N, C-alpha and C positions, 0 to 999 in steps of 0.2 A: 194538673199534670203530675204523674208519679215521679219520684226521684229514681235515680238508677238503682239505689239500694232496694226500693220497693219493687222494681222490675225483677230484681234478682230473687226476691222472696216469693213473688206471686206468679212468676211466669208459668209454673206448672199448671195453673188454672186454665190456661189456654187449651191444653190437651184434654182437660176434664170435660169441656164442652165440645167434644169432637163431632157433635151433630152438625157443626158448621163446616166440617171438612168436605172438600169437593174432590172427587177422584179425577185423576188424569188418566183416562182409559187408554190402555195400550192395545186398542183394537186395530188401529192403523197409525200412520204418522201425520195425520192431518193437523194435529196440535202444534206441529213444528215447521220451521222453515225448510226449504229444500236442502238436501244434502247429497253427497257424492255417491252414496250407496253402501257405505260401511254400516249404517244403522238399519236394522230390520226388526219386524215384529214376529215372534215365534211363540209356540205354545209352552215349551219347557226347554231347559238348558241343563247340561251336565258338564262339570269341569273337574278333570282329574287332579286331585290335590297333590299328586306326586310328580306332575309334569310341568315344568316351567314353560310358559307361553313363548319365551324367547329361546328355548332350547333348539339347537341345530344338530342334525345328525353328524356324528364324528367323521373326520376325513380319513378315508382309506389311503394310507401313504403309498402303498404299492401301486394302486390303480389311480391315485391322485384324483379321486372323486369321493363324494359323500357316500357313506354306507347307508344301510337301511334306515328309513325315516323313523323317528321316535314315535311313540304312541300319540294319538291326537289329544291335545289337552282339552278341547271343547267340542261337544256335540250338542245338537239341538233338534227339536222336532217341530213340525209345522203346527200352526195354530195361532192363538192370540193370548195376550195377557202378560207377555214378557218382552221388554225392550232390550235388544242385544246389539252391542257394537263389536264388529269384527274388522278392524282396519287392516289395510295392506299398503304397499308403497304407492298405489294409485288412488286409493279410496281411504281417506282419513280425516274427514271434515268433522268439525264440532257440530253438536245438535243444539239448536236454539229454538225456544218456544215462540209461538206467534203472539202470545199474550205477555204483558208486563206486570210487574209487582213492585210495591213499595215495601211496607211492613208485611211480613208473611210468617205463618207457622206451617211447616211441612213435615211429613214423615214419608219414608220410602225404604223399601228393602233393596239391598244391593248385593250382588255376587261378584267376587273378584277372583280370577284364576291366579295360580301361583306365579309370582314375579311380575304381575301386571300393575298398571298405574293409570289413574284417571282423576277427574276432579269435577265437583259440582259448583258452578259459579252462581252465586246469588247476584241478581241484577246484571249478570254477565261480567261482573267485576271483582267479586270477592270469593276466592276459591276455598271450599271445604275439600281437603284432600281425600282421595279415594285410592287406596293401594293395598297390596298384600303386606300387612304388618304383623302377621301371626308370629308370636314368639318373641317379638322385640321387647327387651327388658326395660329400656328407658325411651319413652316415646318422644319424637321430635316433631317439629312443624310439618315435616314431610311424611309423617305416618298418618294412617287413616284417621279422619276426623280433625286433623290439624288444620289451622288456618294458615294458608301458604304465605310465604314472603314475596316481596317484589325484588327486582334485580337492580334497583337504582343505586348508583355509587355515591351520590351526594347524600351526606348524613341528614340533611334537612328534608329529603324526599324519600329516603329509604325506609322500608318497613321489614322487620326481621321475622314476622309471622308469630304464631302462638301454638306451642305444642299442646296436645291434649293433656288433661290432668293425669290421666292414666291410659295405658294401652288396653282397650277393651275389644281388640280385634279377634274375630273368629278365624278358624283355619280357612285356607283358600277353597273355593267351591261351595261354601255354605252361605245361606242367606243371612245377611246382617241388617239389623234395623237401625236407621239413622233418623233422629228427630231434631229439628232445628227451629228456634224462634229467632227471627231476624228483624232488626229495626233499621230502616233505611236512613241515610243521612238527611239532615234537615237544611232547608234553604230559606232565606228571607225573601221579601217581595222583590228585591233587586237581583236575586239569583245567587247571592253570596252564601256559602256554606256556613251554617251556624252550629251544627252538631255533626259529629262523625257517625258513620255507620256503626252498628253494634250487634254482636251476636249475644242475645239475651241468655240463651241456653242452648246447649247441644248435648244430646244423649245418644250413645252408641251401645246397642245391645243391652239396654236397660241401665247403663252406667253413665252418670253425668260426667262429661269430659270438658265442658266449657261453662263458665258462669260469668255472664255480664262482661264480655270482652269487646273493647273498642277497637275498630279497624279504621285507622286514620286516612287510608288511601287505597286505591285498587291494588290487588296482589298481582303476582306475575302472570303473564299471558291472558289479560282480560280481553273481552270482546271489543271494548273501547276504553282508552286510558283516561277517562274523565269520570266525574261523579254526577249522578242524576237522582231525581226523586223517584223515577220509575224506570225499570229495566227488565229484560227477560231473564229467564233461567237459561244457563248454557251448561252443557255437559261436554267435557273434553273428549275428543274423539281420535286424537292422533298419537296417544301414548301407548294404548294397549286395550285388549278386550275388557268388557265390563257388561253386566246385565242388571236390569232393574225390574221391579214389579211392585204392585200395591202402592203407587205414588198417590198421596193425598195432600191437599193443602187448603189453607184459607187465608184470604187477604184480611189483614187486621189493621187497626188504627186506634188513635186516641178516642176516648169516649167523653163527650162533653156533658157530663151529668153533675148536677149541683145539689147540695143540701143547703137551703137558705132559711132565713128567719128562724134559726134554731134556738129554742128556749129550754130550760131545764128546771126541774124541781127536785130538791134533795130531801129525803126522809131518813131518819135514823131509827134503827130498831132491828131485832132479830127476825126479820120477816120470812114467812114460809110460803105466802101466796101473793100474787099481784094485787088482789083486792085489799090485803092488809096494808100494802104500801100506799095505795091511793087513798085509803081511809084514815091514814095517820097524818099527823101535823107536818106541814112543810117547814123545814128548818132553814132552807136557803133556796133562792131562785135567782134567775138571771138569763142572759142571752150569751151565746157562745158560737164560735165559728166552725167547730168540728166536734164530733163526739169524743168524750173522754170520761173515764171513771173518776178522774182526779177531782172533779167538782164535788165529790162526796165528802172530801176533807178528812177521810179516815180510811183505814184498810179493811174494816169489817163491820158487820151489822149496819148496813145502809141499803137504801133503795133510791134509784134515780129514774125519773120519767122525763124523757126528751120528746119534744114535739117540734115540728117544723114543716118545711115544704121541700119535696123532692121533685126536681125538674129534669125530665129526660128528653133527649133530642129527637127520638123517632119511635114509632109504634112497632114494638118487637118484644121478644121475651128477654127478661132481665134476670140475672143470676145473683143471688145474695149469699155471701158467706160471712157469718158473724161468729166471732170467738170471744169468750168472756169468762171471767171467774164468777161462778154462781149460776143464777137462773135468769134467762132473758126471754124477751118476746119482741117480735118485729111486726108492726102493723102498717099497712098502706091503705089509704082511703077507708080506714076504720076496720079493715079485715086483717086478721092475723095470717101471715104467710109462713110463719115458723116460730117455734118456741122450744124450750127445753133446757137441760142442764149442760153447761160448759160450751155450748155452741150450736149453731144451726146452719143448714144449707138448704136454700129454697129458691124456687123460680116462679115468676109470674109474668103475665103479659100486661104491658102498660101502654096506654095511648101516649103519643107525644104531648108534652106539656107538663103542667104542675100537678102534684098529688100530695095529699096530706100524709105525713109519716109520723109514727110514734115508736120510740124504742124504750122498753122498760128493762131495767137491770136491778136485781137485788141479790145480796150476798150475806149469808149468816155464818159461814164456815171459816174459821180462822186459818185452817190448813190449806185453803185454796188461795192461790195467788190472784191479786186483783189485776184485771186487764179488761179492755174492751176494744174490739176492732170490728169494722164493717167494710167489706169489700164488695163492689158491684161490677159486673161485666156483662157483655152480650157474647154471642157466639163468634162475633167478628171484632172484638175489641180487647185492648189491654184492660186488666182489672184496675179499678179506681178505688183508692182508699178514702173513706169518708170520716176517718177518725184522725186524731192528732198522733204524731209520731210517738210522743211520750206515753200515750195510753196503751200502746202495744208495740214496743220496739221489735225489729226483726229478730226472731229467735227467742223472744222473751217467754213464749209459751212452750218452748221445747225443753225437754229434760236433757241435761248433759249426758251424752251417750256413754255407756260402759262398753268399751271395745276390747276385744281379746285378740292378741296377735302372737303368732309363733315367733320366737326370736332365733336362737341358734339351734333349737331342737324342735322335733315334731310335737305338736300340742294336741291333746285329746280333751274333749269337753262333752259330758253327758247333758242332754236337755230334750225338751219337746221340739218338734218341728211342725209348723203349719205348712203342709205340702202345697206347693204353688201359691203360698201366701193365704191359703184358705183355712180359716179356723175350724171349719166343719170337717177338714181332712187332717186333723191333728194326729201326728205320729208320736207316741209316748215313750218309745224305747230307742231313741236315736242317739248317735254319738258323732260329733264332728271331729274330723281329723285334719289338722292344719299343718302344712309344710312351710319351712322357712323360705322356700323358693316361691311362695305365694300361689300354690296350686293346692286345692283342698277338696274334700268330699264329706258327705254325710251318709252314714250306714244305719240301716234299720235293723237293730238286733232282734226285734220281734218277728221280722219277716225274712231275715237272712238276705238282705237286699241293699244294693247301692242305689240310693234314691236321688242324689243330686251331686253335681260337681261344679266347681267354679274357680276363677282366677282373680287375684287381687288381694284385698284385705280378708281377714278370717271371719269373725262373727261379731255381731252386735248383741251383747247379752243384757241390754237395758231391760227388755220386758221380763227377763229371767230374774234379775236381782233388784230392780228399782222398786222402792216402796215394798209392798208385800210380794210382788213378783207373781208371774203366772207359769214359771218353769220353762218358758220357750226362749229360743234364740233365733237370730236371723242371719243368714249368710250375707256377706257384703261382696260386691264385685260382679263380674261377668258370669252370671249364673245360668246353668243348664239343668233343669229338672229332667229326670229320667222317667221312672214309673214307681208307683207304690204297690205293695203286695209282695207275695213271695217270689223268689227267684226259681225255686225248685218245685216241681209238681209231677205227679204221675198222670199221664194222659192216655187213657185206655181207648177213647173213642176217636176215630179219624176226624181231624178238623177241630177237635175240642180245644177251647180256649183256656188260658190259665185262670185259676180261681182268684178272687180278690183277697182272700185270706186263707190261712191254714192253721188247723189245730194239731197238725202232725209234726210241727217244728218245735224243738226244745233248744233254746239258746244255752250255750255253755260259756258265754262271755268271749274273752279274747286272750291271747298271749302276746307279749311284746318281744320283739327282736332286741337283744341287749345292745347291739352296736347302733342300729338305726332308730330305735325306739318306735318303730312302726308296728301296728297291731296286725295279727292274723286272727280273723273271727272264726269261732268254732260253734257248731251246732249239730244237732242230730235230727235227721229227717227219715221217718218210717224205718228206724233202726240203723240207717246208714250214717256214718260219721262224716262230717263235712268241714273242710277248712277253706277259708276265703280270704285272699290277700289282695290288696290294691296298692300299687306303688307307682310313682311317677317315672317317666323315662329319664334318661341321663340329662336331658336338656330341660326337664320340667315343663314340657309342652303338652303332654297328654298322660293319661293313666293306663297302666297295664293291670289287668285283673286275672288272677289265677284261682280256679275253683277245683278242689280235689274231693271226690266222693268215693268212699269205700263201701263196697257191697251194695250198690244201688238196686232198688226194685226194678223189675222190667218196666219199660215204657216211661222211665224217668227222663225229664227234660229240664234244661236250664234256659230260662228266658233271659236274654241279654238286652233286649230293647223292645219298645212299643211306640207306635205313633200313627198318625193319620195315613202316612204313606211311607213304605220302606222299599228302597230301590237298590238293586244290585248294580254297581258301577263296573265299567269295563276292566278296572284294575283289581276286581275281586272284593273291594270294600263294599259296605252297605251304608247308604245315606238314609238317615232315620228322621221321621216326622217331617217330611217334605224338606229335607236338606237342612236340618238343624244341628246334627252331629253325625259322626262316622263311627262305625264298628268295623274292625278288621280282625277276623278270626285267624289266630296265629298257630293254633294247635292241631289243625287238620280235620276236625269234625265237620260234617256236612250240614250246614244250617238249612232251615226251612222257614217260610213266612206263612203264618196262619192268620185268618181274620177272626176277630171277636167283636161283633157289632160293627161300629164305624171306625175301629182301630185295627191295626195289624200288629202282630207279635213276631219277633225274630227269636227262634228257639233252636237249641242244640241238643242232640241225643246225648245222654249221660251214661258212661261206663266208668271203669276204674282209671281210664286215661285222664291225666290232668287237662283241664280246659283252660286255655289262655287266649285272651283277646285284648285289643287296645281300644280305648274310647277317646276320640279326638273331637274337640269342639272349638 
């Protein structure tokens, strides 16, 4: 059994093996118990981010009746794939699955309209809050992703909930991705609870918001106010509208895997190959209960050969993750399933029963930290550590991060950016601009383009400055990538897409506003002078971009967004990349949407009139 600390460190592996995830298809409602009619299956849904779902038309005092109804906050189209709740005074039941779960890993996309509120109850008893929390500065248990409280007055039975570590909420009407790893309460043979329920990990929009949180009792409004080993998923249906799509899950549990009859042989020397290790003299040998490099008796110039028996409970695929200082090799039944420098990740199919196992580790580099860990899992299990705690303490192989934060002033930092985390899409002329109000962006000087925006902490400069460094930094927080390549282009052919690069752009750096310390980026494009400024709104909830072009060439356009799907909303905004962020054109130009392969581009005609738009996510 893993300790709670090890669950904390290794829970991310559960999503790495997402081949075990099972979809909950929203083709119909057959996976759920009967309900009053507020739940329905639709093909798509749109939610106006400017209209509160609880808004009522104002009262006409002269006529003593309500005036014209406000815009509809929610519209949908027929089809399948989206689960939508539209409660009213008569129809407002919760939705409960026909199936039950104990330990579970799940991921789902949720869309919440402005002012709405719902909740996802694990086992029908422990609520993960779902509500419109966009722009909240300090998250509480009642904000999205929070673990809700109960309403017991007795201090011995009350539970005050758990706020998210940070607020990672997107704006209302956008799809938000929630990932949860949950460990059900444990009971002995007599039915007595011996361990509380636990949320091992929760991630919202790519940001971890819970780490190893214990839930001692049901939260408020449970399906039943008791605790059980198995229970259904329940979605709150009486508080407000909410939509879901792409729901996937896998039932998980403890893995009864054992490494037994483990023996070791220690060799000393500056070995460069496995054969050199095995051909040298054995300086120490013995038996041991778990893998550990510490049997070497020194920190450098050693080799260790472990042999033993690995017993697995069922015939299935097993995933092995081994991290170490030096060079290693893992063999099962005489065959190597993975080797290399610093670590290995491998999988193999094993029959239920016992198998011979051999682990070889050798290290000759004094600048490498000694460590050894081996973690095993299946698609439906928690990872199991087969090494001793002292051989690889949690975090021991991590480099202390070098974090950069704006304090009282705007912070600028030049670095490389791996666009969408992809090293093959490295942008070499980017600059990060961080605001004290925790809203940030990265600008590509080489392309004259806003490439990503985010909220939260600023950047992790560890890969830039640690050791020799590689010149890159990483945004931290709730990140929204936009697009790479130039913002300006001359499009002479109808329907022509934007080029991926431009040789006609000459960067002229930027100038700083003395008062705010915010940059305005300057460049030249086909002889036209361009200024480009990005600033947050007064509440630091979104960015406003203004682009001014002097003497542009005919048929010059500004690309403001691209994505798989760009939709015009009833309020005049554009939802981009299948509702990942919004664009609101504020300067009057008439936009158009053009297709380029399997993506769409939102573009604006350019003249000498300043272009201004807001970007909300």
